[in-house]
N, C-alpha and C positions, 0 to 999 in steps of 0.2 A: 695606114701605110707607113706613118712615121715610126711607130713601133716595130713594124717588120723591117724597116731599114736599119734601124739601130741594132736589132738581133743579128741582122746580116753583117753588119759592120764587125761586131764583136766575133761571130763565127769566123769571118774572113781573116781577121787578125789572128786568131788561134791557129787557123789552118795554116797562114803563112809562116808562123813562128815554129810550128811542129811539123815534122814530114810524115807523120802518121802514128799509129798505135798498133800494138800486138796484143793478143790474148790467147789463152790456152783453152782448148776444148777436150773433153774426155769422151771417148768412144768405146762402147762395148764391142769387143771382138769375139768373144766366145763366153757362153754360159752353160757349163757342163755341171749340172746338179749344184753341189755346194761350192764349186770351182767356178770363179769369174776372172776372166781375163779382160783388162782395160788398156786402152792405148791413149796416151796424151800427145795431143797435136798442137803445135804452135802455129798460129795463124796471125797474119799481118795485114793491115789495112794502110795503104799509103796513097798520097797525092802529091802532085807537084806544087811548087811554091806559088806558081803564077795562078793556080786554081784559087788559092786563098785570097790573093790579091784581087782577082776578078770578082769574087763574092763580096769583098769589102767594097769594090767600086760600084757594084750593083745597089749595095746599101746605100752608099753615099748618093747616089742618083735618086733613089726613093726618098731619101730624107730632104734633099734639095728640092725635088719636085713637089713634095707635100707642102713645103713652106710657100710655095709661089700661089697656091690656091686660095 
């Protein structure tokens, strides 16, 4: 549980410092013989800052509770 707690702390800090990330997907619109039409779409994934703080706090609780045993 201690390892999981440390991983959650690291992920939580990264989530708190960044607001999210974006990526590009390519989608095939039409394929007519040798002609191919593709569309690029920008997608983004975002989360609030307090979600990262919450994940980090859960990690701290796991680390502290594993030391008491």
